[in-house]
C-alpha positions in Angstrom: 60.5 17.3 -87.1 58.3 17.8 -83.9 57.7 13.9 -83.6 61.4 13.4 -83.9 62.3 15.9 -81.1 59.6 14.2 -78.8 61.1 10.8 -79.7 64.6 12.2 -78.9 63.4 13.6 -75.5 61.7 10.4 -74.4 65.0 8.3 -75.6 67.2 10.5 -73.3 64.6 10.6 -70.6 64.8 6.7 -70.6 68.4 6.6 -70.8 68.6 9.0 -67.7 66.0 6.9 -65.6 67.9 3.7 -66.4 71.1 5.2 -65.6 69.6 6.2 -61.9 68.0 2.9 -61.5 71.4 1.2 -62.2 72.8 3.1 -59.3 70.2 2.1 -56.7 68.1 5.1 -57.0 64.5 4.3 -56.0 62.0 4.4 -59.0 59.5 6.4 -57.7 61.9 9.3 -56.9 63.9 8.9 -60.1 61.1 9.2 -62.3 59.8 12.2 -60.9 63.3 13.8 -61.2 63.7 12.6 -64.9 60.0 13.6 -65.8 60.2 17.1 -64.3 63.7 17.5 -66.0 62.3 16.8 -69.5 58.7 18.2 -69.0 57.2 14.9 -69.6 53.3 14.6 -70.0 51.2 12.1 -68.2 51.5 9.5 -71.1 55.3 10.0 -71.4 55.4 9.4 -67.6 53.6 6.2 -67.9 55.9 4.8 -70.7 59.0 5.2 -68.4 57.2 3.7 -65.6 56.3 0.6 -67.2 58.9 0.0 -69.5 62.3 1.3 -68.0 64.2 -0.8 -65.4 67.6 -1.4 -63.8 69.8 -3.9 -65.6 69.5 -6.3 -62.7 65.9 -6.6 -62.6 65.7 -6.7 -66.3 68.1 -9.8 -66.3 66.3 -11.4 -63.4 63.0 -11.4 -65.1 64.5 -12.3 -68.5 65.5 -15.5 -67.0 62.1 -16.3 -65.8 60.4 -15.8 -69.3 60.0 -19.4 -70.9 59.3 -20.5 -74.2 55.6 -21.4 -75.0 56.4 -24.9 -75.8 57.3 -25.6 -72.0 53.7 -25.1 -71.1 52.9 -28.7 -72.5 51.7 -30.9 -69.5 52.1 -28.0 -66.9 49.7 -26.0 -64.9 49.1 -22.6 -66.6 47.9 -19.7 -64.6 46.5 -16.7 -66.5 46.3 -13.2 -65.2 43.2 -12.6 -67.2 42.8 -8.7 -67.7 46.5 -8.2 -67.8 47.0 -10.6 -70.7 43.5 -9.8 -72.6 43.8 -6.0 -72.4 47.0 -6.1 -74.0 46.1 -8.8 -76.7 42.9 -6.7 -77.4 45.1 -3.6 -78.2 46.4 -5.8 -81.3 42.9 -6.0 -82.7 42.0 -2.6 -82.2 45.2 -2.0 -84.2 46.5 0.2 -81.4 50.0 -0.6 -82.1 51.4 2.7 -80.8 50.4 1.3 -77.3 52.4 -1.9 -77.4 55.9 -1.6 -76.0 58.9 -4.1 -75.7 60.0 -3.2 -72.3 63.6 -3.5 -70.8 62.8 -6.6 -69.0 61.8 -8.4 -72.2 57.9 -8.2 -71.7 55.4 -6.8 -74.0 53.2 -4.5 -72.1 50.3 -2.0 -73.0 50.5 1.4 -72.1 46.8 2.2 -72.1 45.6 2.6 -68.4 42.2 0.8 -69.0 42.2 -1.5 -66.4 39.7 -0.2 -63.9 37.8 1.3 -66.7 37.5 -1.9 -68.7 34.7 -2.5 -71.0 33.8 -5.2 -73.3 34.3 -4.5 -77.0 34.2 -6.1 -80.4 38.0 -7.1 -80.0 37.2 -9.1 -76.5 35.8 -12.1 -78.1 38.4 -12.0 -80.7 41.3 -11.6 -78.3 39.9 -14.4 -76.1 39.9 -16.8 -79.2 43.3 -16.0 -80.0 44.6 -16.6 -76.6 42.8 -20.0 -76.1 43.8 -21.2 -79.7 47.4 -20.3 -78.9 47.1 -22.1 -75.4 45.4 -25.0 -76.8 48.1 -25.6 -79.4 50.5 -26.3 -76.8 48.5 -28.4 -74.4 49.0 -27.5 -70.6 47.5 -29.9 -68.3 45.2 -27.4 -66.8 44.5 -23.7 -67.4 43.1 -21.5 -64.8 42.1 -17.8 -65.9 42.0 -15.2 -63.1 39.7 -12.1 -63.3 39.4 -9.3 -60.8 35.8 -9.5 -59.5 35.5 -5.7 -58.4 36.1 -4.8 -62.3 32.8 -4.3 -64.2 31.7 -6.9 -66.4 33.9 -9.4 -64.7 31.2 -12.3 -64.3 30.3 -11.9 -67.9 33.9 -11.9 -69.2 34.4 -15.0 -67.1 31.3 -16.7 -68.6 32.6 -15.8 -72.1 36.0 -17.3 -71.4 34.6 -20.5 -70.0 32.3 -20.9 -73.0 35.2 -20.5 -75.3 37.5 -22.6 -73.4 34.7 -25.5 -73.9 34.9 -24.6 -77.8 38.7 -25.3 -77.6 38.5 -28.3 -75.1 41.0 -26.4 -73.1 40.8 -28.3 -69.8 40.6 -25.6 -67.0 38.7 -23.1 -65.2 37.8 -19.4 -64.8 38.1 -17.8 -61.3 36.7 -14.4 -59.9 38.7 -13.1 -57.4 39.3 -10.0 -55.0 42.9 -10.7 -54.9 44.0 -12.0 -58.1 47.7 -11.2 -57.8 48.1 -12.8 -54.5 46.1 -16.0 -55.5 48.3 -16.4 -58.8 51.5 -16.0 -56.7 50.2 -18.5 -54.1 49.1 -21.1 -56.4 52.2 -20.8 -58.7 54.7 -21.4 -55.6 52.6 -24.1 -54.1 51.9 -26.2 -57.6 55.0 -25.0 -59.7 52.5 -23.4 -62.0 53.4 -21.3 -65.1 52.1 -17.7 -64.8 51.0 -15.8 -68.1 51.3 -12.1 -67.1 53.0 -8.7 -67.9 52.5 -7.5 -64.1 56.2 -6.7 -62.5 54.8 -7.4 -59.1 53.8 -10.9 -60.0 56.7 -11.5 -62.3 59.1 -10.8 -59.3 57.3 -13.3 -57.1 57.2 -16.2 -59.5 59.7 -18.7 -61.1 58.1 -19.1 -64.5 56.5 -16.5 -66.8 54.8 -16.8 -70.2 54.5 -13.7 -72.5 51.3 -14.7 -74.4 51.1 -11.4 -76.4 54.5 -11.6 -77.5 53.2 -14.8 -79.4 50.1 -13.5 -80.7 52.0 -10.2 -81.9 54.3 -12.4 -83.8 51.5 -14.3 -85.4 49.9 -11.3 -86.5 53.2 -10.1 -88.1 53.7 -13.3 -89.8 49.8 -13.2 -91.2 50.4 -9.6 -92.5 53.8 -10.6 -94.3 
């Protein structure tokens, strides 16, 4: 009963936030207003921030999401930590943190980016990501990892090694400005970007939601 009350409260809060966003209110102020009204905790506020958007923004982003078959013969730019952390959650069996958002993108609600650590799920997730990419044959794949984050060098080396095992033609790059670099290359080279990052999605033309396909594969294997 208590869980149902919480779900109803969050559903109502999401409705109210979407209502305000559709009427032009800025998200920061609208989110604070709604969160205070419903006495939401930090995790509930994070859920609304990452998953609720105006109808206009949602529609614009959904139109950018491509089917994975379209990456064949194309340049693929992978937002490394963004994609990896979400896929890892599937192998931690942390399904409660995975949310299908208003804009059609699957996101992980765990705020672990700055505190990232390699785990038993890391190599599994990289293998799943590269096996999926290899199945659809992009011309060149480049993973980008944020160099200031701990273990980035080790993670880049592991990713490069597994890329070789799958014969994926590409490279792994460490950068202090991953978002900027991905957006620049995508627009310069007409690349497809694998990410769930809202800022990047709004600035590029074609987006691939890798966690969506891996989640579907997991469900099919379970069934």
